[in-house]
C-alpha positions as CSV (number, residue, x, y, z in Angstrom):
1,M,10.1,123.6,56.0
2,A,11.6,122.2,59.0
3,R,9.8,122.9,62.5
4,H,12.0,124.5,65.2
5,Y,12.4,121.8,67.5
6,W,14.5,122.4,70.4
7,D,17.8,120.2,69.8
8,P,19.8,119.8,73.3
9,A,23.4,120.1,73.4
10,E,25.3,117.0,74.8
11,Q,26.8,117.0,77.4
12,W,30.7,116.9,75.5
13,E,30.2,120.4,73.4
14,L,31.3,123.0,74.7
15,R,29.7,127.1,75.3
16,F,30.0,128.9,71.7
17,T,32.3,131.7,72.4
18,E,32.4,135.0,69.4
19,A,36.1,134.3,70.0
20,E,36.4,130.5,69.2
21,G,32.8,129.7,67.5
22,G,33.3,132.3,64.8
23,S,36.4,130.4,63.3
24,Y,34.0,127.6,61.8
25,F,32.7,130.5,59.5
26,T,36.1,131.6,58.5
27,N,38.0,128.4,58.4
28,E,38.3,125.9,55.7
29,R,36.9,122.6,57.2
30,A,35.1,119.5,55.9
31,S,31.6,119.4,56.3
32,H,30.6,115.9,57.3
33,P,31.4,113.4,59.0
34,Y,34.7,111.1,57.3
35,V,36.7,107.6,57.1
36,P,40.2,108.7,57.6
37,R,42.7,107.1,54.6
38,R,45.4,106.6,56.6
39,A,46.1,106.4,60.3
40,E,48.0,109.9,60.4
41,D,45.1,111.6,59.4
42,V,43.4,110.6,62.4
43,P,43.6,113.6,65.0
44,G,45.8,113.5,68.4
45,T,46.1,110.3,70.1
46,A,42.1,109.0,68.6
47,L,43.4,106.2,67.4
48,G,45.0,104.7,69.6
49,D,42.6,106.2,72.7
50,L,39.5,104.9,70.8
51,T,41.1,101.0,69.1
52,G,42.1,100.3,73.5
53,A,38.8,100.9,74.4
54,C,36.1,100.4,71.6
55,A,38.6,96.7,69.4
56,V,38.8,99.2,66.8
57,R,40.5,96.6,64.0
58,S,40.4,98.9,61.0
59,L,40.0,102.4,59.5
60,S,36.6,101.3,58.4
61,Q,34.7,101.8,62.3
62,V,36.1,105.3,62.9
63,F,34.9,108.4,61.8
64,I,36.0,112.3,61.8
65,V,33.2,114.4,62.6
66,P,34.3,118.0,61.6
67,F,34.2,120.4,64.4
68,A,30.8,122.3,63.9
69,V,28.9,125.7,65.4
70,R,24.8,124.9,66.7
71,S,21.6,126.1,67.3
72,V,19.9,124.2,70.2
73,G,16.6,126.9,70.5
74,G,16.2,130.0,72.8
75,G,19.4,131.8,70.6
76,R,21.9,129.9,72.4
77,K,24.7,127.6,70.0
78,V,27.0,125.2,71.1
79,I,31.1,124.2,69.8
80,S,31.3,120.8,68.8
81,P,34.5,120.1,68.7
82,N,36.7,117.8,66.2
83,S,35.5,114.3,66.6
84,V,35.3,110.7,65.8
85,L,33.4,108.0,66.3
86,A,33.9,104.1,66.7
87,L,32.5,101.7,66.5
88,G,34.5,98.6,67.7
89,D,34.2,95.5,68.5
90,R,33.1,95.8,71.6
91,A,32.5,99.3,72.2
92,V,30.8,102.0,70.3
93,G,33.0,105.3,71.3
94,L,33.1,108.9,70.9
95,W,36.6,110.9,71.3
96,T,36.7,114.5,71.2
97,E,40.0,117.2,70.4
98,K,38.3,119.6,73.5
99,P,38.1,120.7,76.2
100,S,41.3,118.5,76.2
101,P,41.7,115.1,73.6
102,G,39.9,112.2,75.4
103,V,37.0,109.8,75.3
104,R,34.0,111.5,76.4
105,L,32.1,108.2,75.7
106,L,31.7,104.9,75.8
107,I,29.2,102.4,75.7
108,P,29.5,98.0,75.3
109,L,28.4,96.9,72.8
110,D,26.5,94.5,75.3
111,R,25.0,97.6,76.6
112,V,23.5,98.6,73.6
113,A,19.9,98.5,73.4
114,A,19.2,100.3,69.8
115,I,20.8,103.1,67.2
116,E,18.1,105.2,66.2
117,D,19.2,107.1,62.7
118,V,17.5,111.0,61.4
119,T,18.0,112.4,58.8
120,I,16.1,115.1,57.1
121,L,17.6,116.5,53.6
122,L,21.1,117.4,54.7
123,Y,20.6,116.6,58.6
124,G,21.4,113.8,59.9
125,R,21.0,112.7,63.6
126,L,22.7,109.6,65.1
127,S,22.4,107.9,68.6
128,F,23.2,104.4,70.3
129,V,20.6,103.8,72.7
130,P,22.4,102.0,76.2
131,F,20.1,102.2,79.2
132,G,21.5,105.5,81.0
133,D,23.5,108.2,78.5
134,R,23.0,108.0,75.1
135,L,25.8,108.6,72.7
136,T,24.2,111.2,69.7
137,I,26.7,112.6,67.0
138,R,24.7,115.4,64.0
139,Y,26.2,115.0,60.8
140,N,25.8,116.3,57.1
141,T,24.1,113.3,55.9
142,V,26.1,113.5,52.9
143,A,28.5,111.3,54.6
144,R,25.7,107.9,54.7
145,A,27.0,106.4,52.4
146,E,30.6,105.8,54.2
147,M,28.8,105.8,57.4
148,K,26.3,103.1,56.2
149,P,28.4,99.8,55.4
150,A,29.9,99.9,59.0
151,L,27.0,100.8,60.9
152,L,24.6,97.6,59.5
153,E,27.9,95.6,60.4
154,L,27.9,96.7,63.8
155,R,23.8,96.1,63.4
156,R,25.3,91.8,62.9
157,R,27.3,92.5,66.0
158,L,24.4,93.2,68.6
159,A,21.4,90.8,65.8
160,G,22.2,87.6,68.0
161,P,21.4,84.4,66.8
162,P,18.4,84.8,64.5
163,L,15.4,84.1,65.6
164,E,11.6,82.3,63.9
165,L,9.1,84.9,62.0
166,P,5.4,84.2,62.8
167,D,3.0,83.3,60.6
168,A,2.0,85.8,58.4
169,V,2.0,87.3,54.8
170,L,6.1,88.6,54.4
171,E,4.9,91.2,51.3
172,P,3.3,94.0,52.0
173,G,0.4,95.3,48.9
174,D,1.1,98.0,46.9
175,L,3.3,100.7,47.8
176,P,4.7,104.0,47.7
177,F,8.4,104.4,45.3
178,K,9.9,105.4,48.3
179,W,9.1,102.7,50.4
180,K,8.8,100.2,47.5
181,V,12.8,100.6,48.0
182,L,13.1,100.7,51.3
183,A,11.3,98.1,52.0
184,H,14.6,95.8,50.0
185,D,16.7,97.4,51.6
186,P,18.9,96.3,53.5
187,V,18.2,99.3,56.7
188,V,14.9,97.3,56.8
189,R,15.9,93.6,55.8
190,L,19.7,93.6,57.7
191,D,21.2,91.0,54.8
192,E,19.8,91.6,51.4
193,G,17.4,89.7,49.9
194,A,16.3,88.2,53.9
195,P,13.0,87.3,54.8
196,A,11.3,90.2,56.8
197,L,7.7,90.7,58.1
198,V,6.1,94.5,56.8
199,R,3.6,96.7,57.5
200,F,3.3,100.4,56.2
201,A,0.4,102.9,56.7
202,E,-0.1,106.5,57.0
203,V,-1.3,108.9,60.0
204,P,-2.3,113.0,59.6
205,G,0.1,115.1,59.5
206,P,0.7,117.6,62.5
207,T,-1.6,120.1,61.0
208,R,-4.4,120.7,57.8
209,R,-1.6,122.1,55.1
210,E,1.0,120.0,56.3
211,K,1.6,116.0,53.8
212,A,0.7,112.4,55.4
213,I,3.5,110.5,57.1
214,G,4.5,107.1,55.7
215,Q,5.2,105.6,58.5
216,M,6.9,101.6,57.8
217,V,7.3,98.7,60.8
218,A,9.1,95.8,59.7
219,L,10.5,92.5,61.4
220,N,13.1,90.6,60.5
221,P,15.1,87.2,62.1
222,Y,17.1,89.9,64.0
223,E,15.7,92.8,64.7
224,L,12.4,95.6,64.8
225,V,12.5,98.2,63.0
226,Y,10.4,101.5,62.5
227,L,11.3,103.7,59.5
228,S,8.6,107.5,59.1
229,E,9.5,110.3,57.3
230,P,10.8,112.6,59.9
231,L,8.8,114.0,62.6
232,E,10.7,117.0,62.8
233,A,10.3,118.5,59.4
234,A,6.9,120.1,57.3
235,D,8.7,118.4,53.7
236,R,9.1,114.7,54.7
237,Y,12.2,114.4,53.0
238,G,13.6,111.9,55.1
239,V,13.3,109.2,57.4
240,D,13.4,107.9,61.2
241,C,15.1,104.8,61.3
242,S,14.5,102.8,64.8
243,T,16.2,99.3,65.5
244,V,16.1,97.7,68.2
245,P,17.3,93.8,68.4
246,R,15.1,90.8,68.6
247,S,17.7,89.0,71.3
248,R,17.6,91.8,73.8
249,M,14.0,92.6,73.6
250,T,12.1,92.0,76.8
251,S,8.4,93.5,76.5
252,V,6.9,95.1,74.2
253,R,3.2,97.4,75.0
254,V,1.0,100.2,73.2
255,H,1.2,102.6,75.8
256,E,-1.2,105.6,75.2
257,S,-0.3,106.0,71.3
258,D,3.4,104.9,71.2
259,F,4.5,101.3,70.6
260,E,6.3,100.7,73.7
261,V,9.6,98.4,73.6
262,V,12.2,97.4,76.2
263,S,15.3,96.6,75.3
264,N,18.3,95.9,77.6
265,G,16.5,97.6,79.9
266,A,16.2,100.7,78.8
267,C,12.7,102.2,77.4
268,L,11.3,103.2,73.6
269,R,8.7,105.0,72.9
270,L,7.6,104.4,68.7
271,P,5.1,106.6,67.6
272,M,3.3,104.4,65.1
273,A,0.0,104.6,63.4
274,P,-2.9,102.0,65.5
275,A,-2.1,99.5,61.8
276,L,2.0,99.5,62.9
277,R,1.2,98.8,66.4
278,D,-0.9,96.8,65.7
279,A,0.8,94.2,63.6
280,A,3.7,94.3,65.7
281,M,1.6,93.5,68.8
282,S,0.9,90.0,66.3
283,W,4.7,89.3,65.6
284,L,6.1,89.8,68.8
285,R,3.2,88.5,71.2
């Protein structure tokens, strides 16, 4: 059962009105992002605008994010207008159809500090984190398979040259099946079969009735990767994932109960289990 966390409005989302928001419930609309098959499928001027701003070279780098209405807590709703997300060779950008068509957010790749990707059942929240305003979209995870190749390609562009792994045991011990699969997935290793240091731990759930929370930290030649079962849901069906390019990291430390990493000027706090914090500190010292 999901807890009710405050999921704040983005600066580009619109105030909900019954007149406009009500159309979400009456019109037939795609419910999840999708890769357009033809340039003509991309709304308005989005493809041209994003191609120029982000250096888009293929439709596989473009995702149409349909109009949606969502709750932001306190009984309030906002409208996410029809949007187009571009993962370009030069920048990540978001174009929206309303209140007037145009590129709302643009983050050059050299400013990206990390990528955060939360999935809980059909709920997905994808964020590109710079020093400054992040770009976040929410999406139906039915679209996950279509988005994954472009996300991996973007991570490779952000990664920089490979760095050596410290001397340590590469493979973890026995893992629950879910985590054994993840430990060998490109989400952890970036490239299938690539080496990675991996540690797994569990932390108690927030209440006695809730299951323990599985967590994993990994270091591959390009990134620090942190995975955790959802902190925003009690049923644990999903994964929170943070990836930080090693070439952009400038400092790490333990701050209270979090592992803190500074990347490209942005400070990220990752709520790791103590054993994972210790492992990450020893790898990156």
